[in-house]
C-alpha positions as CSV (number, residue, x, y, z in Angstrom):
1,X,55.2,33.6,148.4
2,X,56.8,36.5,146.7
3,X,53.8,36.8,144.4
4,X,51.5,37.2,147.4
5,X,53.8,40.0,148.6
6,X,53.5,41.7,145.2
7,X,49.7,41.3,145.0
8,X,49.3,42.4,148.6
9,X,51.2,45.7,148.1
10,X,51.0,46.7,144.3
11,X,47.4,47.7,144.6
12,X,48.6,50.5,146.9
13,X,50.3,52.0,143.9
14,X,47.3,51.6,141.7
15,X,44.4,52.7,143.9
16,X,46.2,55.0,146.4
17,X,48.5,56.5,143.8
18,X,51.5,56.4,146.2
19,X,54.0,57.3,143.5
20,X,56.8,54.8,144.4
21,X,57.0,53.5,140.9
22,X,56.8,56.9,139.3
23,X,59.9,57.8,141.4
24,X,61.7,54.6,140.2
25,X,65.2,56.0,140.6
26,X,64.5,56.9,144.2
27,X,63.2,53.4,144.9
28,X,66.1,51.8,143.2
29,X,68.6,53.9,145.1
30,X,66.8,52.9,148.3
31,X,66.7,49.1,147.5
32,X,69.8,48.1,145.6
33,X,72.5,49.1,148.1
34,X,70.9,47.1,150.9
35,X,70.1,44.2,148.5
36,X,73.8,44.0,147.6
37,X,74.9,43.9,151.2
38,X,72.5,41.1,152.0
39,X,73.4,39.1,148.8
40,X,77.1,39.3,149.8
41,X,76.0,38.1,153.3
42,X,74.1,35.2,151.8
43,X,77.1,34.3,149.6
44,X,79.4,34.4,152.6
45,X,77.0,32.3,154.7
46,X,76.7,29.6,151.9
47,X,80.5,29.4,151.2
48,X,81.1,29.2,154.9
49,X,78.6,26.3,155.4
50,X,76.3,28.2,157.7
51,X,73.5,28.4,155.1
52,X,72.3,26.6,152.1
53,X,69.5,26.6,149.5
54,X,67.6,23.4,149.1
55,X,67.6,22.6,145.4
56,X,64.2,20.9,145.7
57,X,62.7,24.2,147.1
58,X,63.9,26.7,144.4
59,X,63.1,27.2,140.8
60,X,66.5,26.1,139.6
61,X,67.7,29.4,138.2
62,X,70.9,30.5,139.8
63,X,72.7,33.8,139.6
64,X,76.3,34.7,140.4
65,X,77.9,32.7,143.1
66,X,75.1,30.1,143.1
67,X,72.5,32.4,144.7
68,X,69.0,31.3,143.5
69,X,66.7,33.7,141.6
70,X,64.2,33.7,144.5
71,X,66.8,35.3,146.8
72,X,67.5,38.0,144.4
73,X,63.8,38.7,144.0
74,X,63.3,38.6,147.7
75,X,65.7,41.4,148.3
76,X,63.9,43.5,145.7
77,X,60.2,42.6,146.2
78,X,60.1,42.9,150.1
79,X,61.7,46.3,150.3
80,X,59.5,47.5,147.4
81,X,56.5,46.3,149.3
82,X,57.7,48.2,152.4
83,X,58.2,51.4,150.4
84,X,54.7,51.0,148.9
85,X,53.2,50.4,152.4
86,X,54.8,53.4,154.1
87,X,53.9,55.7,151.2
88,X,50.3,54.5,151.4
89,X,50.3,55.3,155.1
90,X,51.6,58.7,154.3
91,X,48.8,59.3,151.7
92,X,46.4,58.8,154.6
93,X,48.4,60.6,157.3
94,X,49.7,63.6,155.3
95,X,51.0,65.3,158.5
96,X,53.6,62.5,159.1
97,X,57.0,63.7,158.2
98,X,60.0,61.4,158.1
99,X,63.2,60.6,156.2
100,X,64.5,63.4,153.9
101,X,61.3,65.4,154.6
102,X,61.6,65.6,158.4
């Protein structure tokens, strides 16, 4: 499913030239802090017994604290797709101002 998210949004960078990947530092600074918070939340939920990852449904590569690779990728791919989408809208609606430009 993450592959569909990438395919569904990466073309925005290529064809609309939204510039998210050219401003990689800005994208990383937007994504990583939130990803860390949610990964800590996932870890807490797992060790508390509120959440689990079915070993039959994951690739089998686990990172720190037993969080599967797919979960790490989810918290990077989905926000990146969101950034690509909002920047694509901005290329079509140049008068829209928000964030640090408002």
